[in-house]
N, C-alpha and C positions, 0 to 999 in steps of 0.2 A: 187733409185734402190738399192744402196749399203746399205742404212739404212734398207730397207725392208728385204733384205737378212739377214742382221745382226739380225733383230728382229725374223725372222723365225728360224735362226740357234739357237738363244738363247732359243726360245720356245721348239725346239726339244731337245736341251741339258737338259733343265729343266725337260721335260717329262721323259727322260731317267733316270736322277738321281732319280726322284720321284719313277719311277717303280722299280729301283734297291734297294731303301731303304725303301720300305713300311714296316710298323710295323709287325713283326712276332717274334716268340720267342723260338723255339726249339733249344737247345744247346746240343752237344754231345762231349765227350772226351774219351781218352783211356790213361791209365797209365801202365807202365811195371814194374814188380817186378824183383828183382835181383835173384830170385829163379826159373825163367822160366815162371812165371805166368803173366797174364795180367788182367786188370780191365777195363771194358767198362761201361760208365754211360751216362745218358741223362735226359733232362727235356722234358716234353710234354705240350705244350700250344696250346689252341684253343679257339674259341669264344663260340660255343655251347658245352654242355656237351657231351663227347665222350662215357660216361658210360663204361669205360674200366674195365675189370676184369683180374685177373691172370688166364691165360689159360695154361693148361698142356695137351699136345697132344702126343699120343703114336706113336710108329713106325707103319708103315703099314696103316696109316689113309688115306682113299680115298678122293681125292679132285676133285671137279668139276670146271673146268675153266670157267670164264665168258668171253664170246665172245664180239666182237665189238658191237653187238646188246644189250649188257647189260644183257643177259639172262644166268643164270647158266646152264652149260652143253653144251653150244655151243662153248666153248673154249677148251683149252687143259686139258685133265684129267690126273691125275698122282697119284701115291701111294707113300706116304712119306717113305723115307729110314731111317730118324732119328727122335727120339723123341725131342720135343721142349717145353720149358717153356718161358713165357713172358707175354706181355700185349696185349689184343685184343681191339676192338672198337665195340660199339653198340651191344655187346653180341654175335658177330659173331665168327666163327672158323677161323679167320684170324688174323695175327699178325701185329702190327705197331712197335713192339719192342720185342726183345727176344734173346734167345741163345739155340743152340741145344746140344745134349748129348756129342758131341765131341769138344765143345768149340767154335764153330763159332757163333759170336754174332753181332748184329747190329740193326738198326732201320730206319724207314721212317721219314724224316723231310720235313715239308710242303715247297713247292716251286711253288706257283701258277703263278708267273710271268715268270718263265723260263722253267718249265717242259712241254714238248709236246711230246707225245708218237708216236709210229710207225703207219704208215698207213698199214693196213693189206690187202694184195692182195686177190682178189677173189680166193677161194679155200684153203686159208691158215688160215681160222678162227679157226680151231681146233688145230692150233699150236700157239695160242695166249692166253694170260691171261689178266685180268683186272689190272689196276695200284695198287689197294688195295691188290692184291694177290702176289705182287712181293716179299716182304720179306718172306712170308710164303713159296713160291716156293723155295727160296734160302735156308732157314733154314732147310726145310724138305728134301732137295736133296743133299746138298753139305757139305764138311768138311773143305775145305781150300779156300783161296782167289783164288788160281790158278784154282780150279774147278769152282768157281763162274764165273770167266772170260770166261772160255770155255763154260760153260753151258748157260749163257745168250746170247751168240752169236748164239745159235741154236733155240731160241724161239723169239716170238714177244710180245711186251706189247702194247695193244690197247688203244684207247682213250674213252672207254665206260664210261658212267656216273653211278654214285652211288647215289641213291635217298636220302639216309640218310646223305650223305655228302653235298648235294645241287649242284651236278655237277660232273665233272671229278676230282677225288682226285689227284691233281698234287703234286708230291713230288720227292725228290732225296733220295738216300739210302746210309748209311754208314755201312761198313762191316769190321770186324776184326776177324782174326783167331788166334788160340792158338799158332801158330808157329811164330807169330810176324809180319805178313803182314796185311796191311790195305788199303782199297780202298774206293772211292766214286763212286757210280753208278748214272749216270744221263741220261735222255732222252731229248736231246736238238734239236729242229727243226726236230723232227722225227728220230733222230739218237741216237744210243747207244754210250755213252761216259763213259769210265771207266778210272779213274785217281788214281794213287798211292797216298796214304795219309801219307806222312812221318811225319806230325805233329800230326795226330791223332785227330784233332778237326774238327767239322762240325757244321754249323748253317743252315740258310735258304737261300733264294735268296740273292744276285745274284748267278750264277753258281760258282762251286768250283774254277775254274781257276781264276776268278776275286778275290776271297778271297786270293788265293796264291800270286797273284801279289800285293795285297794291304798290305799283312803282312810285306813286305819289308820296308814300310814306318815307321815301329815301331821297328827298330833294336836297338834303344837307350834304350828300356825298359829292366830293369834288377832287379833282387831281391837284388842286392848288393847296399847299400847306397853309395852315392857319397861324396867325400870330400868337405869341405866347400870352397866357392869361396874366393880367396885372391886377393886383388887389392891394390897395393902400401902400403902394410903393414896393411891394414884393412882386417878383416875376416868377411865373410857373410855366416853363417851356415844356413842349412835348418830349417824350422820351427819345424820339428819333424823327426822321422825316417820314412822311406818309400819313400825317394825322388828318388830311382831308378825306381820306377813305376810312377813317375810324368808324366802326359800326357796320361795315360792309358784311352782310351775312355770308358765312363760309361753309355751310353744311352741303350735303349732297342733294337735299330736297330740291325739286324743280322750282319751287317758289324762290328759294335762296339763289339758285343758279341764274334764274331770270334776272334778278336784281343785280347780281354780280356781273353778268355778261353785259347788261344794259349800261352799268357804270363804266366798264372798260370801253365799250363802243362809243358812248356819248362823250368820253373824255379823250378819245383818240384824235389827235390833230387832223383836221380835214385837208390841210394844204399839203398833200402828198400825192405822188403819181400812183397809178394802180399797182405797179410792181412793188412799190414800197408798202402799200396797204396789204398786199398779199403776204409779205413777210410778217407784218404786224398781226394779221389774222391768225397765223400759226401760233404766235406767242400768246395771243388771247386764249386760243383753244387749249393751249398747254395747261391752263389753270383748271380745266374740267376733266382732266385725265383721271380715271377711276382705277386705283391700284387693286390688284387681286387681293381679295379678303376684306375690302372695305364695306361691301354690301353683300349680304347673304339673303337670297330670296327663297321662300318656301314655294312648293309646287302650286299652291293656291293663288299665288300672286300673278297678276296679269302682266308682270314685267319680266317673267322668266321662262315663258314657253312651256309651262306645265311641268316643270321639273325643279327639284331642289338644286339650286345652283348659285354660284357666285356671279354677280353682275360686274362686268368690267367694260372698259372702253375697247371694244373690238377693233374699231378703226376710226380715224379722223380724216376728213377730206376737205379740200379747198378748191373751189372753182373760180377761175379768172374769166370773167365774162367779157373782157376785152381781147385777151390773147386766145381765148377759147381753149384753155388748157384745164384739165382736171387732174388733181394730184391727191394721192391717198397714201396713208401709212397705217400699218396694222399693229396690234398688240405684240405679235411675234416678230414683226419686221418693222422696226422704227425708221428704216430708210424710206424716203419718199419716192413713190412710183408715179410718173406723170404720163398721161396720154393726151392726144389731141385729135382733131378731125382730119389730120393729114396722114395718120398712120393706118387708115383702113379705107376700103372702097365705099364711099358714101352711097353709091347706087348698087351695091352688091346685093346678093340674095340671102346671105346668112349673117348671123351675129358672130362676134369675136369675143372670147372670154380670156382674161389673163388672171392667173392666181395672184393673190396679194403676197404670198410667199414665193420668192424667186431665188 
């Protein structure tokens, strides 16, 4: 009996570890400048092509919320307060990443193993939105993290499905404001969970609290080289420079990428202007570029869109919250494309889309 129980416990533990460490690859960071500015950046990985475009959305744009039934117009309708620039998916007027005109920036990062949205009570359908609309709702309505916290407590995010995604698009959201505050927004077991993000890093599953607990296992990492080991008069130097980061996890797992990104961010010198930090952000994000063929997803994976596919870094973006510029480069076009709020009519009546391939 004891052996059977042990085998069962081992099987459960193995399943939990497997669930927590399924291959996925979105990575996001934020760097602060010593001139009051901030830089937010992230990579976007998925199995099927997301066909993202640069989307510029004016103030006053009318949005139709998607209700629990998956139908546009049965959910919460709202009119955008702020203009937004960023990246959409499938050519739709919704953001998976972006920044608004007052400098609130963030993105959705895939989390199919942990994200589970709210059950909408009967009669509350018109106060709910679909998961894919969450970032759009935040960027068009709010200017600070404090406003986001208050605003999200007043609406529901339902579990409606998205045909193009191959099911319910389960994700958690990273948000940063120009004042210096950062949060991670998650929906876990049907509950809204908002956590302050003092590190400024986010990846995918497991939930953010797990990553914060895990980061303590890597307090030994440092950008400073360690002295040679000396034993009884003998000296044993490191093979090369860089031994302060010896033991840095290097796999594609979200848990490893979180530690790696945190190590780079926390060891980036803070005494630098925002434009310098912007350049540094690109170099940090280069470390998370997924080459074609490195990750192959089965159709049953929540990270591939319901198809057997290779997961790649489809695009990488950096938002400068001081200059209010949004820059992006794609897998096919490594040249950086930059847009700002001066390149379109902020009080216009329609959105403007720009292909990543030019």
